[in-house]
C-alpha positions in Angstrom: 1.4 4.8 -3.9 -1.8 3.1 -5.1 -1.9 4.0 -8.7 -5.6 3.1 -9.0 -6.3 6.2 -6.8 -4.3 8.6 -8.9 -6.3 10.5 -11.5 -5.8 13.9 -13.1 -9.4 14.7 -12.7 -9.4 14.5 -8.9 -9.1 18.3 -8.6 -12.0 19.0 -11.0 -12.2 20.5 -14.4 -12.2 23.9 -16.2 -13.2 25.0 -19.7 -10.7 26.5 -22.1 -13.3 28.1 -24.5 -15.3 25.1 -25.6 -12.7 22.5 -24.4 -13.0 20.9 -21.0 -9.7 19.9 -19.3 -8.8 18.4 -16.0 -7.2 20.9 -13.7 -3.9 19.0 -13.4 -2.2 18.9 -16.8 1.4 18.2 -17.9 4.2 20.6 -18.9 6.5 19.2 -21.6 9.6 21.3 -21.2 11.4 18.9 -18.9 10.9 16.0 -21.2 13.9 17.3 -23.2 16.5 16.9 -20.5 17.3 17.3 -16.8 18.3 20.9 -17.3 17.1 23.9 -19.3 17.1 23.3 -23.0 20.6 22.4 -24.0 21.9 22.0 -20.5 21.8 18.9 -18.4 21.6 15.2 -19.1 19.3 14.1 -21.9 16.3 12.1 -20.8 15.8 8.5 -22.0 13.6 8.7 -25.1 11.7 5.6 -24.1 11.1 6.8 -20.6 9.9 10.2 -21.8 7.4 8.5 -24.2 6.3 6.2 -21.4 5.7 9.1 -19.1 3.5 10.9 -21.7 1.5 7.8 -22.3 1.0 7.1 -18.6 0.0 10.7 -18.0 -2.8 10.4 -20.6 -3.9 7.0 -19.2 -4.2 8.7 -15.8 -6.5 11.4 -17.1 -4.2 14.2 -18.2 -5.9 15.9 -21.1 -4.0 19.2 -21.1 -0.4 19.2 -22.3 1.6 22.4 -22.5 4.5 22.5 -25.0 6.3 24.7 -27.6 8.5 24.2 -30.6 11.3 26.0 -28.8 11.3 23.2 -26.1 14.2 21.2 -27.5 17.7 20.1 -26.4 20.6 18.6 -28.3 18.9 15.2 -28.6 15.2 15.8 -27.7 12.2 17.8 -29.0 9.2 18.0 -26.8 6.8 18.3 -29.7 8.4 15.3 -31.5 8.1 13.2 -28.3 4.5 14.1 -27.9 3.8 13.2 -31.5 5.6 9.9 -31.2 4.0 9.0 -27.9 0.4 10.0 -28.5 -0.5 10.2 -32.2 -3.1 9.4 -33.3 -4.3 11.8 -30.6 -7.2 10.7 -28.4 -10.4 12.6 -28.4 -10.5 15.3 -25.8 -6.7 15.8 -25.5 -5.9 19.5 -25.6 -2.4 20.4 -26.6 -1.4 24.0 -25.8 1.7 25.6 -27.5 3.5 28.9 -27.2 4.9 31.2 -29.9 6.9 34.4 -29.7 10.4 33.4 -28.5 12.7 31.9 -31.1 15.9 29.7 -31.0 18.2 28.9 -33.8 19.3 25.4 -34.8 22.2 25.6 -32.3 19.8 26.3 -29.5 20.7 30.0 -29.0 17.9 32.5 -28.3 17.4 34.9 -31.2 15.2 38.0 -31.6 11.5 37.3 -30.7 9.2 36.8 -33.6 7.6 39.8 -35.3 3.9 39.6 -36.0 4.5 38.6 -39.6 6.6 35.7 -38.3 4.1 34.1 -36.0 2.4 32.1 -38.8 5.7 30.4 -39.4 6.0 29.5 -35.7 2.4 28.2 -35.7 3.1 26.1 -38.8 6.2 24.7 -37.2 4.2 23.5 -34.2 1.7 22.0 -36.5 4.4 20.1 -38.5 6.1 18.8 -35.4 2.9 17.7 -33.7 1.4 16.3 -36.8 -1.8 18.3 -36.4 -4.0 20.3 -38.9 -4.8 22.8 -36.2 -3.6 23.8 -32.8 -6.0 23.6 -29.8 -4.5 26.6 -28.0 -1.7 29.0 -28.7 -0.3 31.3 -26.1 1.5 34.4 -27.2 4.6 34.4 -25.0 5.6 38.0 -24.3 9.2 39.0 -24.4 9.1 42.4 -22.6 6.9 44.3 -25.1 4.5 46.9 -23.8 1.9 46.5 -26.6 0.8 43.1 -27.9 -2.1 44.2 -30.1 -0.3 43.7 -33.4 1.1 40.3 -32.3 -2.2 39.1 -30.9 -4.0 40.4 -34.0 -1.7 38.2 -36.2 -2.7 35.2 -34.1 -6.4 36.2 -34.3 -6.1 36.0 -38.1 -4.8 32.5 -37.8 -7.7 31.7 -35.5 -10.1 33.0 -38.1 -8.3 30.9 -40.8 -8.8 27.7 -38.7 -5.2 27.0 -37.9 -5.7 27.9 -34.2 -8.8 27.1 -32.1 -8.2 29.2 -29.0 -5.8 31.9 -27.8 -4.0 32.8 -24.6 -1.1 35.0 -23.4 1.9 34.2 -21.3 4.2 36.2 -19.1 1.7 39.0 -19.3 0.6 41.9 -17.1 -2.9 43.2 -16.6 -2.8 45.8 -19.4 -1.7 43.1 -21.8 -4.9 41.1 -21.0 -7.0 44.2 -21.8 -5.1 44.7 -25.1 -5.6 41.1 -26.1 -9.3 40.9 -25.2 -9.9 44.0 -27.4 -8.7 41.9 -30.3 -10.0 38.3 -29.7 -11.2 36.1 -26.9 -8.6 35.0 -24.4 -9.1 31.6 -22.7 -6.0 31.6 -20.4 -3.1 33.5 -19.0 0.1 31.6 -18.3 2.4 33.3 -15.8 5.1 32.4 -13.3 3.5 31.8 -9.9 4.1 29.6 -6.9 3.9 29.5 -3.2 7.2 31.4 -3.0 6.8 33.6 -6.1 3.6 35.5 -6.0 4.1 38.3 -8.4 1.1 37.1 -10.3 -1.5 37.7 -7.6 -3.2 40.6 -9.5 -3.5 38.5 -12.7 -4.8 35.6 -10.7 -7.6 37.7 -9.4 -8.2 39.4 -12.8 -8.5 36.0 -14.5 -11.0 34.8 -11.9 -13.2 37.9 -12.5 -13.1 37.4 -16.3 -13.7 33.6 -16.1 -10.3 33.0 -17.7 -8.0 30.1 -16.8 -4.9 31.1 -14.8 -2.1 28.6 -15.7 1.0 29.0 -13.4 4.4 27.8 -14.6 7.4 27.0 -12.3 5.0 26.1 -9.5 7.4 23.3 -8.5 10.7 24.7 -9.7 10.7 27.8 -7.5 14.1 29.5 -7.8 15.3 26.6 -10.0 13.1 27.8 -12.9 14.2 26.1 -16.1 16.8 24.1 -14.3 14.3 22.4 -12.1 13.9 22.2 -8.3 17.6 22.6 -7.5 16.9 25.0 -4.6 16.8 24.0 -1.0 13.1 23.7 -0.1 11.6 26.4 2.2 11.5 25.2 5.8 7.7 25.7 6.2 6.9 23.8 3.0 9.2 21.0 4.0 7.8 20.8 7.5 4.2 20.7 6.3 5.1 18.0 3.9 6.6 15.9 6.7 3.5 16.4 8.9 1.2 15.3 6.1 3.5 12.4 5.0 3.7 13.7 1.4 6.4 15.3 -0.8 7.0 19.1 -0.8 6.0 19.0 -4.5 2.6 17.7 -3.6 2.1 20.5 -1.0 3.2 23.1 -3.6 0.7 21.8 -6.2 -2.1 21.5 -3.7 -1.5 25.1 -2.6 -1.5 26.1 -6.3 -4.8 24.4 -7.0 -6.5 25.9 -4.0 -5.8 29.4 -5.3 -9.0 29.2 -7.3 -11.2 26.9 -9.4 -9.9 28.6 -12.5 -6.2 27.7 -11.7 -4.8 24.9 -13.9 -1.5 23.2 -12.9 0.9 22.0 -15.5 3.8 20.3 -13.6 6.3 18.7 -15.8 8.6 15.7 -15.3 10.3 12.9 -17.1 10.2 10.6 -14.1 7.2 8.2 -13.8 7.2 8.3 -10.0 7.2 12.0 -10.0 4.3 12.0 -12.4 2.2 9.9 -10.0 3.2 12.2 -7.1 2.2 15.3 -9.0 -1.2 13.9 -10.0 -1.8 12.8 -6.4 -1.8 16.5 -5.4 -5.4 16.7 -6.7 -6.6 14.7 -3.7 -4.6 16.7 -1.1 -6.7 19.4 0.5 -4.9 21.8 2.7 -6.7 23.1 5.7 -7.3 26.8 6.4 -4.7 26.6 9.2 -2.2 25.0 6.8 -2.8 27.7 4.1 -2.3 30.4 6.8 1.0 28.7 7.7 2.1 29.0 4.1 1.1 32.6 3.8 4.5 34.0 4.9 6.4 31.8 2.4 7.3 34.4 -0.1 10.5 35.1 -2.0 11.6 38.5 -3.2 9.3 40.2 -5.7 9.3 38.2 -8.9 9.8 39.3 -12.5 8.3 37.1 -15.2 10.8 34.6 -16.6 11.2 32.8 -19.8 9.1 29.5 -19.9 
């Protein structure tokens, strides 16, 4: 692949509040290992740092991470800090709060509203920042988020957080959050074969809010990565186009709307280039129609 033709801005830009980002970003979860969190084989630290630096060189200016993205040997936030600090102008780092893991990696009770400041401060410490560009409240099944989002709005007013979003949310959660403070993005599970987020996709478009799908590449693999057998239609279209199935998946995702931001993650430099190249792949109306029946069973939101 000709690397001089690969650039994260090829698919255009979108604004997160007053911050402009290229529509293809980078998800940091998979930097910690080949599996989910404590599972799988640890990534090479040098390779992970190299992938982060290369991503930024190629125009990635939106990185999604969280303090709970860590494995036995790797922390996504620490890798980002080591690779990219001092941070270049225009780089937007989005984090998530809400879920919690103890030092052994076990999931614990989600944070109460009064505990969210501690989670924000932990992200600040790990990233070496004096403020966070964007914090997503990651829902963990609660029906009302007003109190949690209100706690984050207070941190926004205090200058610790610049913009706010929500993750794994349903439409009524967006209404609750917007009644408290501006929402610049919604981050939900969504892919060509997991379309439970269609209503939120449309709602975000109507409100001018970024829709940021996670697991667009992983499909049924979710945190473990793309371990499933690729859908026949996706694989056949990829062969016809002479590209990878991942590139088809990302191209489809980006064509769901100008407000859709992709955050594919990888620790492999070749996969990074392939993901970014999706910005130049434009699927025809006939190809989009071909992919329309590619649907899995109805999806519930998953941890991300």
